[in-house]
FIDO-820091 format. One record per residue (C-alpha): residue in three letters; x, y, z. Coordinates in Angstrom, 3 decimals. Layout:
N
{atom ALA,{X,Y,Z}},
...
REM end
This chain:
434
{atom MET,{0.000,0.000,0.000}},
{atom THR,{1.463,3.385,-1.024}},
{atom LYS,{1.401,5.964,1.732}},
{atom GLN,{-0.476,9.128,0.857}},
{atom LYS,{0.442,12.519,2.237}},
{atom THR,{-2.269,14.139,4.293}},
{atom LYS,{-2.340,17.210,6.428}},
{atom SER,{-4.249,18.364,9.452}},
{atom SER,{-6.773,20.953,8.363}},
{atom THR,{-5.822,24.513,9.256}},
{atom ALA,{-8.656,26.066,7.265}},
{atom PRO,{-11.014,28.325,9.241}},
{atom HIS,{-14.047,26.517,7.913}},
{atom PRO,{-15.873,24.605,10.651}},
{atom ASN,{-17.152,22.144,8.039}},
{atom SER,{-13.808,20.700,7.026}},
{atom PRO,{-12.267,17.480,8.365}},
{atom GLN,{-9.289,17.247,10.691}},
{atom LEU,{-7.256,15.268,8.190}},
{atom ARG,{-7.239,15.770,4.439}},
{atom PHE,{-4.959,15.654,1.417}},
{atom PRO,{-2.837,18.808,0.969}},
{atom GLU,{-4.214,19.775,-2.445}},
{atom PHE,{-7.729,20.264,-1.045}},
{atom GLU,{-9.089,23.005,1.190}},
{atom GLY,{-12.322,24.783,1.937}},
{atom ALA,{-15.544,23.619,3.576}},
{atom TRP,{-17.438,20.432,2.854}},
{atom GLU,{-21.092,20.805,1.913}},
{atom LYS,{-23.867,19.419,4.080}},
{atom ARG,{-26.260,17.419,1.903}},
{atom LYS,{-29.029,14.883,2.300}},
{atom LEU,{-28.448,11.392,0.909}},
{atom GLY,{-31.379,12.029,-1.425}},
{atom GLU,{-29.302,14.775,-3.076}},
{atom VAL,{-26.336,12.513,-3.841}},
{atom ILE,{-28.198,9.285,-4.644}},
{atom LEU,{-29.451,9.111,-8.218}},
{atom SER,{-31.612,6.001,-7.833}},
{atom ILE,{-32.661,3.485,-5.216}},
{atom GLU,{-34.213,0.173,-6.242}},
{atom SER,{-35.532,-2.860,-4.376}},
{atom GLY,{-35.120,-6.402,-5.590}},
{atom THR,{-37.617,-9.262,-5.480}},
{atom SER,{-37.403,-12.286,-3.218}},
{atom VAL,{-37.844,-15.653,-4.930}},
{atom ASN,{-37.938,-19.280,-3.830}},
{atom SER,{-34.503,-20.828,-3.652}},
{atom ILE,{-32.405,-23.730,-2.432}},
{atom ASP,{-30.091,-22.985,0.480}},
{atom GLU,{-26.881,-23.785,-1.367}},
{atom PRO,{-24.532,-21.251,-2.968}},
{atom VAL,{-23.684,-21.126,-6.672}},
{atom PHE,{-20.170,-20.379,-7.909}},
{atom ASP,{-20.678,-20.890,-11.653}},
{atom LYS,{-21.982,-18.058,-13.836}},
{atom THR,{-24.277,-20.526,-15.603}},
{atom ASP,{-26.295,-20.942,-12.382}},
{atom TYR,{-28.585,-18.256,-10.990}},
{atom ALA,{-28.875,-17.224,-7.366}},
{atom ILE,{-30.568,-14.764,-5.066}},
{atom LEU,{-28.322,-12.866,-2.665}},
{atom LYS,{-28.634,-13.308,1.089}},
{atom THR,{-28.817,-10.263,3.356}},
{atom SER,{-25.465,-11.469,4.734}},
{atom CYS,{-23.829,-10.617,1.378}},
{atom ILE,{-22.957,-7.152,2.728}},
{atom SER,{-21.093,-6.210,5.882}},
{atom LYS,{-19.092,-3.148,6.959}},
{atom GLY,{-18.843,-1.771,3.431}},
{atom GLU,{-17.899,-5.059,1.777}},
{atom PHE,{-19.832,-7.189,-0.717}},
{atom PHE,{-19.607,-10.992,-0.582}},
{atom PRO,{-21.090,-12.443,-3.800}},
{atom ASN,{-20.746,-16.042,-2.568}},
{atom GLU,{-23.372,-15.343,0.079}},
{atom ASN,{-26.226,-16.499,-2.144}},
{atom LYS,{-28.857,-19.227,-2.630}},
{atom LYS,{-29.644,-21.058,-5.850}},
{atom ILE,{-32.930,-19.986,-7.462}},
{atom ILE,{-35.261,-22.821,-8.400}},
{atom ASP,{-35.963,-22.931,-12.150}},
{atom SER,{-39.654,-22.034,-11.915}},
{atom GLU,{-38.794,-18.772,-10.115}},
{atom LEU,{-36.154,-17.442,-12.500}},
{atom SER,{-38.567,-15.203,-14.383}},
{atom ARG,{-39.408,-13.331,-11.151}},
{atom ALA,{-35.798,-12.356,-10.412}},
{atom ILE,{-35.329,-8.911,-11.952}},
{atom LEU,{-32.527,-6.850,-10.391}},
{atom ASN,{-28.789,-7.599,-10.731}},
{atom PRO,{-25.901,-6.085,-8.758}},
{atom THR,{-24.279,-3.545,-11.082}},
{atom GLU,{-20.862,-1.955,-11.364}},
{atom ASP,{-20.044,1.044,-9.131}},
{atom SER,{-23.141,0.712,-6.972}},
{atom ILE,{-23.981,0.117,-3.310}},
{atom LEU,{-26.163,-2.497,-1.662}},
{atom VAL,{-27.995,-1.529,1.543}},
{atom SER,{-29.928,-3.774,3.914}},
{atom ARG,{-33.271,-2.028,4.397}},
{atom MET,{-34.611,-4.790,6.680}},
{atom ASN,{-32.523,-6.714,9.184}},
{atom THR,{-31.806,-7.210,12.870}},
{atom PRO,{-31.348,-4.018,14.940}},
{atom GLN,{-27.556,-4.463,14.771}},
{atom LEU,{-27.404,-5.117,11.014}},
{atom VAL,{-30.152,-2.961,9.529}},
{atom GLY,{-28.598,-0.408,7.164}},
{atom GLU,{-25.473,-2.485,6.491}},
{atom ASN,{-23.914,-1.656,3.127}},
{atom GLY,{-21.390,-2.964,0.625}},
{atom TYR,{-19.741,-1.609,-2.537}},
{atom ILE,{-20.144,-3.527,-5.816}},
{atom ASP,{-17.279,-3.144,-8.269}},
{atom LYS,{-18.653,-5.121,-11.236}},
{atom TYR,{-21.798,-6.448,-12.883}},
{atom TYR,{-23.072,-9.889,-11.808}},
{atom SER,{-25.401,-11.262,-14.465}},
{atom ASN,{-26.237,-14.467,-12.578}},
{atom LEU,{-26.953,-12.902,-9.175}},
{atom PHE,{-30.152,-11.155,-8.149}},
{atom ILE,{-31.122,-8.815,-5.342}},
{atom PRO,{-33.915,-9.716,-2.859}},
{atom ASP,{-36.532,-7.276,-1.633}},
{atom ARG,{-34.734,-6.752,1.676}},
{atom LEU,{-31.822,-5.079,-0.100}},
{atom TRP,{-31.639,-1.752,-1.930}},
{atom LEU,{-29.406,-1.034,-4.906}},
{atom LEU,{-28.093,2.552,-4.821}},
{atom LYS,{-26.561,4.517,-7.699}},
{atom THR,{-24.963,7.897,-7.051}},
{atom CYS,{-25.279,11.073,-9.082}},
{atom PRO,{-22.556,11.743,-11.704}},
{atom ASP,{-20.870,14.364,-9.501}},
{atom GLN,{-20.565,11.923,-6.582}},
{atom SER,{-18.314,8.945,-5.844}},
{atom ALA,{-20.148,5.736,-4.951}},
{atom LYS,{-17.044,4.425,-3.175}},
{atom PHE,{-16.853,7.566,-1.057}},
{atom LEU,{-20.531,7.304,-0.128}},
{atom ASN,{-19.995,3.647,0.734}},
{atom PHE,{-17.309,4.650,3.241}},
{atom ILE,{-19.546,7.373,4.709}},
{atom LEU,{-22.317,4.810,5.270}},
{atom THR,{-19.966,2.684,7.396}},
{atom THR,{-18.961,5.490,9.783}},
{atom SER,{-20.176,5.244,13.372}},
{atom LYS,{-22.031,8.559,13.015}},
{atom ILE,{-24.186,7.365,10.107}},
{atom ARG,{-24.637,3.891,11.615}},
{atom THR,{-26.018,5.546,14.771}},
{atom ILE,{-28.418,7.696,12.735}},
{atom ILE,{-29.653,4.642,10.822}},
{atom SER,{-30.181,2.745,14.065}},
{atom ASN,{-32.261,5.620,15.416}},
{atom ILE,{-34.507,5.943,12.340}},
{atom ALA,{-35.108,2.179,11.979}},
{atom THR,{-38.619,1.203,12.983}},
{atom GLY,{-40.553,-1.968,13.685}},
{atom THR,{-42.640,-3.550,16.421}},
{atom SER,{-40.383,-6.619,16.613}},
{atom ASN,{-37.228,-6.488,18.714}},
{atom SER,{-35.579,-8.912,16.305}},
{atom MET,{-36.284,-7.139,12.994}},
{atom LYS,{-36.148,-3.468,12.006}},
{atom ASN,{-36.932,-1.550,8.793}},
{atom ILE,{-35.819,1.693,7.186}},
{atom SER,{-38.131,3.660,4.942}},
{atom GLN,{-36.710,5.228,1.777}},
{atom GLN,{-37.985,8.619,2.861}},
{atom ASN,{-36.161,8.505,6.188}},
{atom TYR,{-33.029,7.035,4.650}},
{atom LEU,{-32.774,9.665,1.932}},
{atom SER,{-33.294,12.391,4.567}},
{atom ILE,{-30.081,11.463,6.389}},
{atom GLU,{-27.559,14.322,6.236}},
{atom SER,{-23.794,14.193,5.939}},
{atom TYR,{-20.923,16.312,4.641}},
{atom PHE,{-19.468,15.918,1.149}},
{atom PRO,{-16.437,17.490,-0.571}},
{atom ILE,{-16.080,17.906,-4.335}},
{atom LYS,{-15.873,14.673,-6.329}},
{atom SER,{-12.110,14.819,-6.897}},
{atom GLU,{-11.510,14.854,-3.137}},
{atom GLN,{-14.090,12.111,-2.659}},
{atom THR,{-12.241,9.991,-5.209}},
{atom LYS,{-8.878,10.616,-3.556}},
{atom ILE,{-10.195,9.614,-0.135}},
{atom ALA,{-11.975,6.545,-1.511}},
{atom THR,{-8.869,5.406,-3.399}},
{atom PHE,{-6.734,5.781,-0.281}},
{atom LEU,{-9.135,3.880,1.981}},
{atom THR,{-9.619,1.189,-0.667}},
{atom ALA,{-5.852,0.622,-0.626}},
{atom VAL,{-5.996,0.246,3.153}},
{atom ASP,{-8.848,-2.276,2.794}},
{atom GLU,{-6.838,-4.208,0.207}},
{atom LYS,{-3.950,-4.401,2.683}},
{atom ILE,{-6.318,-5.732,5.350}},
{atom GLN,{-7.790,-8.278,2.915}},
{atom ALA,{-4.295,-9.428,1.926}},
{atom LEU,{-3.468,-10.001,5.595}},
{atom LYS,{-6.733,-11.888,6.134}},
{atom LYS,{-5.974,-14.063,3.126}},
{atom LYS,{-2.503,-14.764,4.490}},
{atom LYS,{-4.019,-15.789,7.815}},
{atom THR,{-6.547,-18.070,6.088}},
{atom LEU,{-3.774,-19.757,4.092}},
{atom LEU,{-1.723,-20.339,7.241}},
{atom GLU,{-4.759,-21.758,9.035}},
{atom SER,{-5.540,-24.035,6.089}},
{atom TYR,{-1.941,-25.234,5.989}},
{atom LYS,{-1.976,-25.971,9.718}},
{atom LYS,{-5.288,-27.814,9.364}},
{atom GLY,{-3.787,-29.985,6.608}},
{atom VAL,{-0.761,-30.784,8.762}},
{atom MET,{-2.996,-31.645,11.725}},
{atom GLN,{-5.091,-33.977,9.576}},
{atom GLN,{-1.949,-35.853,8.557}},
{atom LEU,{-0.698,-36.028,12.144}},
{atom PHE,{-4.034,-36.857,13.782}},
{atom PRO,{-6.378,-38.432,11.205}},
{atom SER,{-9.959,-39.126,12.283}},
{atom THR,{-9.439,-42.822,11.528}},
{atom HIS,{-6.089,-44.565,11.828}},
{atom THR,{-5.004,-47.130,9.248}},
{atom GLY,{-2.026,-48.092,11.384}},
{atom PRO,{0.085,-46.964,14.341}},
{atom ASN,{1.823,-44.198,12.411}},
{atom PRO,{0.369,-41.043,10.846}},
{atom ARG,{0.998,-40.026,7.232}},
{atom LEU,{3.400,-37.289,8.391}},
{atom ARG,{6.452,-37.990,10.558}},
{atom PHE,{9.028,-35.684,12.145}},
{atom LYS,{12.525,-37.125,12.316}},
{atom ILE,{14.497,-37.131,15.583}},
{atom SER,{18.199,-37.340,16.439}},
{atom ASN,{19.693,-40.727,17.311}},
{atom ASP,{22.706,-41.376,19.534}},
{atom LYS,{25.033,-40.389,16.669}},
{atom GLY,{23.271,-37.070,16.106}},
{atom GLU,{21.693,-38.290,12.857}},
{atom LEU,{18.110,-37.430,11.960}},
{atom VAL,{16.119,-40.644,11.731}},
{atom THR,{12.505,-41.771,11.804}},
{atom GLY,{11.576,-42.716,15.355}},
{atom PRO,{9.857,-45.879,16.577}},
{atom ASP,{6.256,-46.641,15.685}},
{atom TRP,{3.663,-44.582,17.511}},
{atom GLU,{1.943,-46.305,20.424}},
{atom VAL,{-1.791,-46.542,21.024}},
{atom ARG,{-2.545,-45.472,24.596}},
{atom LYS,{-5.710,-44.682,26.510}},
{atom LEU,{-5.876,-41.139,27.865}},
{atom GLY,{-6.354,-42.637,31.314}},
{atom GLU,{-2.898,-44.170,30.973}},
{atom VAL,{-1.142,-40.894,30.212}},
{atom THR,{-3.187,-38.471,32.360}},
{atom TYR,{-4.335,-38.334,35.971}},
{atom LYS,{-7.154,-36.376,37.561}},
{atom THR,{-6.499,-33.480,39.980}},
{atom ASP,{-9.297,-32.359,42.280}},
{atom LYS,{-7.775,-30.138,44.935}},
{atom LYS,{-10.590,-28.118,46.508}},
{atom ASN,{-10.162,-24.598,47.902}},
{atom LYS,{-10.989,-25.720,51.425}},
{atom ASP,{-8.964,-22.933,53.019}},
{atom LYS,{-10.805,-20.326,50.922}},
{atom GLU,{-7.618,-18.882,49.471}},
{atom SER,{-8.107,-15.557,47.697}},
{atom LEU,{-6.765,-16.637,44.295}},
{atom PRO,{-7.574,-15.337,40.788}},
{atom VAL,{-10.635,-17.040,39.271}},
{atom TYR,{-10.385,-18.388,35.721}},
{atom SER,{-12.879,-19.846,33.260}},
{atom ILE,{-12.475,-21.963,30.150}},
{atom SER,{-13.193,-20.314,26.794}},
{atom ASN,{-13.872,-22.335,23.639}},
{atom VAL,{-11.501,-20.003,21.770}},
{atom ASN,{-8.737,-18.984,24.162}},
{atom GLY,{-8.681,-21.750,26.758}},
{atom PHE,{-7.929,-20.377,30.239}},
{atom VAL,{-9.104,-16.757,30.613}},
{atom PRO,{-9.806,-14.637,33.707}},
{atom GLN,{-13.426,-15.016,34.785}},
{atom SER,{-13.874,-11.229,34.636}},
{atom GLU,{-12.942,-11.227,30.918}},
{atom GLN,{-15.330,-13.981,29.912}},
{atom PHE,{-18.279,-12.781,31.996}},
{atom GLU,{-18.036,-8.969,31.728}},
{atom GLY,{-16.463,-8.022,35.046}},
{atom MET,{-17.758,-11.001,37.025}},
{atom ASP,{-15.270,-12.169,39.695}},
{atom SER,{-16.444,-14.618,42.348}},
{atom VAL,{-13.731,-13.660,44.865}},
{atom GLU,{-14.296,-9.898,44.571}},
{atom ARG,{-18.044,-10.414,44.998}},
{atom GLY,{-17.486,-12.372,48.178}},
{atom TYR,{-18.870,-15.694,46.924}},
{atom ASP,{-18.052,-18.888,48.770}},
{atom THR,{-15.187,-20.427,46.765}},
{atom SER,{-14.470,-23.361,49.094}},
{atom LEU,{-15.792,-25.833,46.486}},
{atom TYR,{-13.786,-24.274,43.659}},
{atom LYS,{-10.795,-26.233,42.424}},
{atom ILE,{-7.221,-25.028,42.709}},
{atom ILE,{-5.270,-25.238,39.464}},
{atom GLU,{-1.482,-25.469,39.558}},
{atom ASP,{0.910,-24.806,36.668}},
{atom ASN,{0.788,-27.189,33.690}},
{atom THR,{-2.757,-28.413,34.298}},
{atom PHE,{-5.505,-29.119,31.790}},
{atom ALA,{-9.168,-28.429,32.490}},
{atom TYR,{-12.413,-28.702,30.580}},
{atom ASN,{-16.108,-28.105,30.989}},
{atom PRO,{-17.707,-31.580,30.716}},
{atom ALA,{-20.932,-30.045,29.361}},
{atom ARG,{-19.204,-27.990,26.659}},
{atom ILE,{-16.263,-30.142,25.675}},
{atom ASN,{-17.823,-30.813,22.254}},
{atom VAL,{-17.442,-27.132,21.332}},
{atom GLY,{-13.842,-26.917,22.514}},
{atom SER,{-14.194,-25.651,26.084}},
{atom ILE,{-10.831,-27.013,27.161}},
{atom GLY,{-7.616,-25.312,28.124}},
{atom TYR,{-4.056,-25.635,29.378}},
{atom SER,{-2.925,-23.455,32.267}},
{atom GLY,{0.750,-23.311,31.324}},
{atom GLU,{2.540,-21.231,33.955}},
{atom ILE,{-0.181,-18.863,35.132}},
{atom GLY,{0.403,-19.881,38.762}},
{atom ARG,{-2.199,-21.007,41.276}},
{atom VAL,{-5.730,-20.051,40.244}},
{atom LEU,{-9.293,-21.136,40.958}},
{atom VAL,{-11.739,-22.721,38.527}},
{atom SER,{-15.331,-23.872,38.830}},
{atom SER,{-15.999,-27.058,40.785}},
{atom LEU,{-17.757,-28.359,37.661}},
{atom TYR,{-14.549,-28.510,35.633}},
{atom VAL,{-12.617,-31.712,35.061}},
{atom CYS,{-8.945,-31.039,35.839}},
{atom PHE,{-6.022,-33.302,34.994}},
{atom LYS,{-2.283,-33.460,34.340}},
{atom THR,{-0.162,-35.591,32.030}},
{atom ILE,{2.528,-38.077,32.992}},
{atom ASP,{6.199,-37.626,32.082}},
{atom ILE,{6.041,-39.383,28.696}},
{atom ILE,{3.740,-36.662,27.327}},
{atom ASP,{4.799,-33.253,26.023}},
{atom ASP,{2.052,-30.901,27.241}},
{atom SER,{2.268,-28.671,24.181}},
{atom PHE,{1.898,-31.699,21.888}},
{atom PHE,{-1.070,-32.916,23.931}},
{atom ASN,{-2.692,-29.462,23.909}},
{atom HIS,{-2.584,-29.408,20.098}},
{atom TYR,{-4.129,-32.888,20.008}},
{atom LEU,{-7.110,-31.730,22.096}},
{atom TYR,{-8.186,-29.384,19.264}},
{atom THR,{-8.074,-31.986,16.489}},
{atom PRO,{-11.059,-33.522,14.646}},
{atom HIS,{-9.815,-36.881,15.932}},
{atom PHE,{-10.359,-35.804,19.550}},
{atom LYS,{-13.701,-34.150,18.798}},
{atom ASP,{-14.921,-37.356,17.111}},
{atom SER,{-13.819,-39.297,20.189}},
{atom VAL,{-15.771,-36.916,22.442}},
{atom LEU,{-18.955,-37.598,20.485}},
{atom ARG,{-18.396,-41.359,20.669}},
{atom ASN,{-17.544,-41.465,24.364}},
{atom GLY,{-19.705,-38.666,25.738}},
{atom GLU,{-23.051,-39.128,27.430}},
{atom GLY,{-26.350,-37.385,26.812}},
{atom GLY,{-28.472,-36.402,23.814}},
{atom VAL,{-28.493,-32.825,22.620}},
{atom ARG,{-25.860,-31.804,25.179}},
{atom ILE,{-22.812,-34.054,25.337}},
{atom TYR,{-21.198,-34.666,28.738}},
{atom LEU,{-17.679,-36.078,28.929}},
{atom PHE,{-16.754,-37.098,32.451}},
{atom TYR,{-13.191,-38.119,33.248}},
{atom GLU,{-14.179,-41.777,33.353}},
{atom ASN,{-15.256,-41.527,29.699}},
{atom PHE,{-12.373,-39.223,28.795}},
{atom SER,{-9.861,-41.742,30.128}},
{atom GLU,{-11.163,-44.421,27.709}},
{atom ILE,{-10.347,-42.360,24.596}},
{atom THR,{-7.324,-43.679,22.716}},
{atom ILE,{-4.530,-41.598,21.246}},
{atom ASN,{-1.578,-42.531,19.047}},
{atom ILE,{1.597,-41.055,20.513}},
{atom PRO,{5.220,-41.033,19.356}},
{atom THR,{8.310,-40.844,21.541}},
{atom LEU,{8.778,-37.711,23.646}},
{atom PRO,{11.442,-36.218,21.305}},
{atom GLU,{9.097,-36.562,18.296}},
{atom GLN,{6.234,-35.088,20.318}},
{atom THR,{8.439,-32.102,21.113}},
{atom ARG,{9.396,-31.579,17.460}},
{atom ILE,{5.728,-31.742,16.410}},
{atom ALA,{4.711,-29.334,19.171}},
{atom GLN,{7.446,-26.858,18.213}},
{atom PHE,{6.377,-26.924,14.569}},
{atom LEU,{2.662,-26.466,15.321}},
{atom SER,{3.388,-23.759,17.892}},
{atom SER,{5.504,-21.881,15.332}},
{atom LEU,{2.509,-21.940,12.967}},
{atom ASP,{0.268,-20.630,15.752}},
{atom GLU,{2.756,-17.848,16.394}},
{atom LYS,{2.725,-16.846,12.715}},
{atom ILE,{-1.085,-16.902,12.653}},
{atom ASN,{-1.233,-14.761,15.807}},
{atom GLN,{1.298,-12.307,14.354}},
{atom VAL,{-0.803,-11.853,11.220}},
{atom GLN,{-3.953,-11.464,13.339}},
{atom GLY,{-2.139,-8.778,15.315}},
{atom GLN,{-1.255,-6.985,12.066}},
{atom ILE,{-4.906,-7.163,10.989}},
{atom GLU,{-6.131,-5.695,14.268}},
{atom LYS,{-3.473,-2.987,14.250}},
{atom THR,{-4.271,-1.966,10.656}},
{atom GLU,{-8.026,-1.978,11.311}},
{atom ALA,{-7.559,0.172,14.417}},
{atom TRP,{-5.340,2.573,12.450}},
{atom LYS,{-7.927,2.785,9.677}},
{atom LYS,{-10.685,3.485,12.207}},
{atom GLY,{-8.694,6.372,13.626}},
{atom VAL,{-7.974,7.776,10.158}},
{atom VAL,{-11.628,7.536,9.111}},
{atom GLN,{-12.706,9.419,12.235}},
{atom ARG,{-10.402,12.284,11.210}},
{atom MET,{-11.105,12.219,7.462}},
{atom PHE,{-14.904,12.461,7.671}},
{atom LEU,{-17.229,14.927,9.307}},
REM end
């Protein structure tokens, strides 16, 4: 992305943004959306099959989820049944904007920019297709519609008796006011922000590729069904001579053979930090997962809570099927709910290796087979201990863990870049628009 020079506005005009490109000055003009929008059309909803089409020879109706935060996702569609094709009338067109006129309170008014014509896609009646006047930039308007100021206005003008669904009338929508510069400045701003978005999309693509690569590696290391003791992918280890060689065959062991349960209760009511298990981040402070909730600070009786030491695993037996499991690492002594199953591994297991295994399809399949219950699966330690795992020698476990952890580190680094760039863009947008 090429950096563009901008300057803080020193113009006396109150209606000029804080940050703008140096070749532009003077006040922006306050205008209603109805003055900058040339046309606004509604599509028609038709009967469809809930499966997306990717081939231009097939025809589909767009879902309301095809737009989000200024972006358009053409693959969010449903195949139109043949008898309904004649009723589909409105296609997404080049240099236009889609707006969700009917949606949940959080999503009503969402918009997305369309950069080309889609002859095989059609717009439903819950979406509007906007075209701007010749002296206006559709891309610029698309960015304006994503700003927090306009999103707040849209939320306030949305109506509806249902708490789950809100509507916007064309009259109210076109009456929304905002500030607009001349088209050349609009174009410059839109081009700059588009370049930022392309940088963000490139980072997201990089993250997706890394995640896909890791998933492929995990499938080769921990297949859902084993055809033998060894996986398709092996990591060589050093022998006594320092040569890299393939290690011994992997062993099949029950989890009860390589783990042991820990159930130390907080009988002395120690005032320790309270943690919960997240299905995304494993161990997290209770106050982070439950919006400020902390059992110790609120004076709750924690005598039945369990004390977790370093290098301990814990999981919620009622939510294990959605990944509510975590590894404490070296967070020190903390408390967790008495409902959690807590355990450690024996010396022949590398904890990092084992932690990666717990997030594999192989383990999730085993949970479903060994868990109890119907709709909600419970996995008590007695059932957990019967699950089998194929394990290599400790040195090979360590090599595998190091490799997978390095991939996680790369993924986290890219995610950090995404978040940093998005935060930077948000700050820039706040200063570039009125």
